[in-house]
C-alpha positions in Angstrom: 33.9 -26.6 -295.4 35.4 -29.0 -297.2 31.3 -30.5 -298.1 30.3 -27.1 -299.2 33.4 -27.4 -302.1 32.3 -30.4 -302.9 28.8 -29.2 -303.2 29.5 -26.3 -305.3 32.1 -28.6 -307.3 29.3 -31.0 -308.5 26.6 -28.4 -309.3 29.0 -27.3 -312.0 29.8 -30.5 -312.9 26.1 -31.4 -313.2 25.5 -29.1 -316.0 24.9 -31.3 -319.4 26.1 -27.9 -320.9 29.3 -28.2 -319.2 30.0 -31.8 -319.9 29.5 -30.5 -323.0 31.9 -28.0 -323.7 35.0 -29.6 -321.5 34.4 -33.0 -323.0 34.0 -31.0 -326.8 37.3 -29.0 -326.2 39.2 -32.1 -324.6 37.7 -34.0 -328.2 39.2 -31.3 -329.8 42.7 -30.4 -328.3 42.9 -35.0 -329.2 41.4 -34.1 -332.8 43.9 -31.1 -333.6 47.2 -33.0 -332.2 46.3 -36.3 -334.2 45.5 -34.1 -337.7 48.7 -32.2 -336.9 50.9 -35.6 -336.5 49.1 -36.5 -339.4 49.8 -34.4 -341.9 53.2 -33.5 -340.6 55.4 -34.1 -344.4 59.1 -35.0 -345.2 60.6 -35.6 -348.5 62.5 -38.6 -348.0 66.0 -39.8 -349.7 64.2 -41.1 -352.8 62.1 -37.7 -353.6 58.8 -39.1 -352.3 56.8 -36.9 -350.1 55.6 -39.0 -346.7 53.7 -38.1 -344.4 52.6 -38.8 -340.4 54.4 -41.1 -338.2 57.0 -42.0 -341.2 57.7 -38.3 -341.7 58.1 -38.0 -338.2 61.0 -41.1 -338.5 62.5 -39.0 -341.5 63.0 -36.2 -339.6 64.7 -37.4 -336.7 66.9 -39.5 -339.2 67.5 -36.3 -340.8 67.9 -33.9 -338.5 70.8 -35.0 -336.1 72.0 -32.5 -333.3 74.8 -30.1 -334.8 76.4 -27.1 -332.4 76.1 -24.2 -334.5 79.3 -22.9 -334.2 81.8 -20.8 -336.9 83.1 -23.9 -337.7 80.2 -26.0 -338.3 78.8 -22.6 -340.7 82.0 -22.4 -343.1 82.0 -26.4 -343.3 78.5 -26.4 -344.9 78.8 -23.2 -346.6 81.4 -23.9 -348.4 80.0 -27.5 -349.4 76.9 -25.8 -350.8 78.8 -23.3 -352.9 81.1 -26.0 -353.7 78.1 -28.0 -355.2 76.5 -25.2 -356.6 79.8 -24.5 -358.8 79.7 -28.0 -360.4 78.1 -28.8 -363.4 77.5 -32.4 -362.7 75.5 -31.3 -358.9 74.3 -27.5 -360.1 71.2 -26.4 -361.5 69.0 -23.2 -362.3 66.2 -24.3 -360.3 65.9 -21.6 -357.4 63.1 -23.9 -356.1 65.9 -26.5 -355.2 68.1 -24.4 -354.4 70.0 -24.2 -357.5 71.5 -28.1 -356.9 70.5 -31.4 -358.8 67.5 -32.9 -358.2 70.0 -36.1 -356.5 72.0 -33.6 -354.5 69.1 -31.6 -353.4 67.3 -34.8 -352.2 70.4 -36.5 -350.5 72.4 -33.5 -349.3 70.2 -30.4 -348.8 67.3 -31.8 -347.0 69.3 -33.8 -344.5 71.6 -30.6 -343.9 68.7 -27.7 -344.1 68.4 -27.4 -340.5 71.8 -26.6 -340.4 71.7 -24.2 -343.4 68.5 -22.4 -342.7 69.5 -20.6 -339.1 73.1 -19.8 -341.1 71.4 -18.4 -343.9 68.8 -16.5 -341.8 71.6 -15.2 -339.7 73.6 -13.9 -342.9 70.2 -12.5 -344.5 70.4 -8.6 -344.3 67.0 -7.1 -344.6 67.8 -5.2 -348.2 68.5 -9.4 -348.9 65.1 -10.8 -347.9 63.9 -11.6 -351.2 67.5 -13.0 -352.0 68.1 -17.1 -352.4 70.2 -19.1 -350.4 73.0 -18.8 -353.1 73.0 -15.3 -353.2 73.3 -14.8 -349.5 75.8 -17.3 -348.8 77.4 -16.3 -352.0 78.4 -13.4 -350.4 78.8 -13.9 -346.8 80.5 -17.3 -347.0 83.4 -16.8 -344.6 82.0 -14.2 -342.0 81.5 -14.7 -338.8 78.2 -15.9 -337.9 77.5 -14.9 -334.5 78.6 -11.2 -335.2 76.2 -11.9 -338.7 73.7 -13.0 -336.3 74.1 -10.0 -333.3 73.5 -7.4 -337.0 70.1 -9.2 -337.6 69.1 -8.7 -333.6 69.9 -4.7 -334.0 67.7 -4.8 -337.4 65.0 -6.4 -335.6 65.0 -3.9 -332.7 65.5 -0.8 -335.3 62.2 -2.3 -336.7 60.5 -2.9 -333.3 61.4 0.6 -332.3 59.9 2.0 -335.8 56.5 0.3 -335.1 56.2 1.9 -331.6 56.2 -1.6 -330.3 59.2 -0.6 -328.2 61.2 2.7 -326.8 64.6 2.9 -327.6 65.5 2.4 -324.0 63.8 -0.9 -324.5 65.8 -1.8 -327.1 69.1 -1.2 -325.2 67.8 -3.8 -322.8 66.6 -6.1 -324.8 70.5 -5.6 -326.3 71.9 -6.5 -323.1 69.5 -9.5 -322.7 70.7 -10.9 -325.8 74.0 -11.4 -324.7 73.0 -14.1 -322.7 72.2 -16.3 -325.8 75.7 -16.9 -326.8 76.5 -20.1 -329.3 73.7 -23.1 -329.1 72.8 -26.0 -331.5 70.0 -27.2 -333.5 68.5 -30.5 -334.5 64.8 -32.4 -334.1 62.1 -30.7 -332.5 58.9 -31.0 -334.5 57.2 -32.0 -330.9 58.4 -28.8 -329.2 57.4 -26.8 -332.4 54.2 -28.1 -332.6 53.5 -27.0 -328.9 55.0 -23.8 -329.6 52.6 -23.0 -332.4 49.0 -23.8 -330.7 48.3 -21.1 -327.7 45.7 -20.0 -330.0 43.9 -23.4 -328.9 44.2 -22.1 -325.1 41.3 -20.0 -325.9 38.9 -22.8 -326.2 39.8 -23.9 -322.5 38.6 -20.4 -321.5 34.8 -20.6 -323.3 34.7 -23.9 -321.3 36.1 -21.9 -318.0 33.1 -19.3 -318.8 30.4 -22.2 -319.7 31.4 -23.8 -316.6 31.2 -20.9 -314.1 28.6 -18.7 -315.3 25.6 -19.7 -313.4 27.5 -20.0 -310.5 26.3 -16.7 -308.8 23.6 -15.8 -311.5 21.9 -19.1 -311.4 21.1 -18.7 -307.8 19.5 -15.1 -308.9 17.6 -17.4 -311.8 16.5 -19.5 -309.5 15.4 -16.9 -306.4 17.6 -18.7 -304.2 19.8 -16.0 -303.2 17.9 -15.0 -300.4 17.8 -18.3 -299.2 21.4 -19.2 -299.2 22.3 -15.6 -297.9 19.7 -16.1 -294.8 21.8 -19.2 -293.6 24.4 -19.5 -291.2 27.5 -19.4 -293.4 25.6 -18.1 -296.7 27.5 -14.6 -296.4 31.2 -16.5 -295.9 31.9 -20.1 -296.2 29.4 -20.8 -298.7 30.4 -17.6 -301.0 34.4 -18.9 -300.3 33.5 -22.4 -301.5 32.1 -21.2 -304.5 35.3 -19.4 -305.3 37.6 -22.1 -304.6 35.3 -25.0 -306.3 35.7 -22.2 -309.7 39.2 -21.7 -309.2 39.7 -26.1 -309.0 37.4 -26.2 -311.8 39.1 -24.2 -313.8 42.5 -25.5 -312.4 41.8 -29.3 -313.6 40.2 -28.3 -316.7 43.0 -26.4 -318.0 45.8 -28.8 -316.9 44.1 -32.0 -318.2 43.3 -30.4 -321.6 46.9 -29.1 -322.2 48.1 -32.5 -320.6 46.4 -34.4 -323.4 47.1 -31.9 -325.6 50.8 -31.9 -324.8 51.6 -35.8 -324.3 50.0 -36.8 -327.5 52.2 -34.7 -329.0 55.6 -35.6 -327.1 54.6 -39.5 -326.6 53.9 -39.6 -330.4 56.8 -37.2 -331.6 59.0 -37.8 -329.0 60.7 -35.7 -326.3 64.0 -34.9 -328.6 64.9 -31.0 -328.6 64.0 -30.5 -326.0 67.6 -28.5 -324.4 67.6 -26.9 -328.0 67.2 -23.3 -327.8 64.1 -21.3 -328.9 66.2 -19.9 -332.0 66.1 -23.4 -332.6 62.2 -24.1 -333.0 62.0 -20.4 -335.1 64.8 -20.8 -337.3 64.9 -16.9 -336.4 68.3 -16.1 -334.8 67.3 -12.9 -334.0 64.8 -14.1 -331.1 66.0 -12.7 -327.8 64.6 -15.5 -325.1 67.4 -17.4 -323.6 65.3 -20.4 -323.2 65.3 -24.1 -324.5 62.6 -25.4 -325.9 61.2 -27.3 -322.8 61.4 -24.1 -320.7 59.9 -22.2 -323.6 56.7 -24.8 -323.4 56.6 -24.7 -319.8 56.2 -20.7 -319.8 53.5 -20.8 -322.5 51.4 -23.6 -320.3 51.8 -21.6 -317.1 51.0 -18.4 -318.8 48.4 -19.5 -320.1 47.0 -21.0 -317.1 47.2 -18.0 -315.7 45.3 -16.1 -317.9 42.5 -18.1 -318.2 42.4 -17.7 -314.2 42.1 -13.9 -315.6 39.1 -15.0 -317.7 37.9 -16.9 -314.5 37.5 -13.6 -312.7 35.9 -11.8 -315.3 33.2 -14.9 -315.4 33.0 -14.6 -311.7 32.6 -11.1 -311.0 30.1 -10.8 -314.5 27.8 -13.8 -312.9 27.5 -12.0 -309.5 26.1 -8.9 -311.1 24.0 -10.5 -314.0 20.6 -12.3 -313.0 21.0 -15.0 -316.2 23.8 -17.4 -316.8 23.2 -17.1 -320.1 24.3 -13.6 -320.5 26.9 -14.5 -318.7 27.9 -16.9 -321.2 27.4 -14.6 -324.1 29.4 -11.4 -322.4 32.0 -13.6 -322.0 32.0 -14.8 -325.2 32.2 -11.2 -326.8 35.2 -10.5 -324.3 37.1 -13.2 -325.7 36.2 -12.7 -329.5 36.2 -9.4 -329.9 39.5 -8.5 -329.5 40.6 -11.5 -331.8 39.6 -9.0 -334.3 41.6 -6.1 -333.1 45.4 -6.5 -334.3 48.3 -5.5 -332.3 50.0 -4.7 -335.6 47.5 -1.3 -335.7 47.7 1.7 -333.2 50.6 3.2 -331.1 52.8 2.3 -328.1 49.7 2.3 -325.4 47.7 0.0 -327.9 49.6 -2.4 -328.5 50.7 -2.7 -324.8 46.9 -2.9 -323.4 45.5 -4.8 -326.1 48.4 -7.7 -325.0 47.6 -8.2 -321.8 43.9 -9.1 -322.6 43.7 -13.2 -321.9 43.0 -14.2 -325.5 45.8 -12.3 -326.9 48.0 -15.4 -326.4 46.8 -16.4 -329.6 49.3 -13.9 -330.5 52.1 -14.0 -328.9 55.4 -15.0 -330.1 59.4 -15.3 -328.8 60.1 -13.5 -332.3 58.1 -10.5 -330.5 59.9 -7.7 -328.8 56.8 -6.5 -326.4 58.0 -5.3 -323.3 56.6 -3.4 -320.2 58.6 -0.8 -318.7 57.5 1.1 -314.6 60.2 2.9 -313.2 63.5 1.2 -313.4 61.8 -2.7 -313.9 61.3 -4.0 -317.4 59.3 -7.1 -318.2 58.6 -9.5 -321.2 55.3 -9.6 -322.6 54.8 -13.0 -320.7 55.3 -12.1 -317.0 53.6 -8.9 -318.0 50.6 -10.7 -319.0 50.7 -13.1 -316.2 51.3 -10.4 -313.1 48.3 -8.4 -314.4 45.6 -11.2 -315.1 46.8 -13.1 -312.1 46.1 -9.8 -309.9 42.8 -9.7 -312.1 41.8 -13.3 -311.0 42.6 -12.4 -307.5 40.9 -9.0 -307.8 37.5 -9.6 -309.6 36.9 -12.9 -307.4 37.0 -10.5 -304.1 34.7 -8.4 -306.0 32.8 -11.1 -306.9 32.5 -11.9 -303.5 31.5 -8.4 -302.1 29.3 -8.2 -304.5 26.9 -11.3 -304.0 27.2 -10.9 -300.0 26.0 -7.7 -300.3 23.4 -7.5 -302.9 19.5 -6.8 -302.1 17.5 -10.0 -302.4 14.3 -11.1 -304.4 14.6 -8.1 -306.4 
């Protein structure tokens, strides 16, 4: 059995197209990480715009970890308002938050990672376009986490009106949100970059489709199917070896690609902020997921892996049904690309929930989404539902591919 698996493994990697696809995918991941790090920008204390590693160092210097409690919110709110009321430290420039240039550079920029989530907690839906000065002037002294809870209620009401969730699911989120509690903010750029890059996983899905497309269709194309099925273990162990090698190929390509991609960010930008809550990464205090940055990134990675396995299942069943590997590749590409043009913001409740389960829709996942799935008395979040469905699809479709290849009529 091991020799069969090893043989099928080598057959996958002997394909020039597969080698090109995997190498291209990894190189694109490296280029993407390098370019995002290089383009990272920040303003230093002299007002100069710096980029790349220099910007990272400035961010680390400015964005110290601070607990967002009521005392901190009141302290920075009062300081900001006092500066805007003093002629020596204020201005009429909204882009500089109504502060003088010196105060904007030396006080606001180093502390904006604290002020932004505070303002977002106080900002009502009616104040969407209001300036920071207007929002804080009206909300100074208000309870920060009571204000945050109001924003959660606003977001849930909006999700219900968009047919994203039902009223009972909004109540479920409201209870789950109670677990979030008080949290901190600080430097977290590497984790922020990783959480905003799930769309790149589609490239891995395409590489996997290219690699395993010939698994069964290649046997049809070369007329070797009759020979293989006539062998002693041709209808059992050989087919199982093909499925196992496909699983191993998918696993290796996914984790090597994502390991390199994540490793570059974490090595260059640092592990700082791994323990900060996901709310600090999005600066949106209405997020209901009670996760740290590291846990959120881990969830994205596992979700992407299982959804990639779902694509593997689709490719295997197509390969067992179609007679040409290129037909499998084209069909897989259409399966991955067409739904990208279908918006989750259109259609009703059923449309959103079905579409979100497709593997490529990981590109649209965000922790700010309230999409959940309810079956009977059980309610699960979008990532959990997507992993369950795609994991089942990987198993069921792989099994179906086993049966289709084993039972098809040869020489036709």
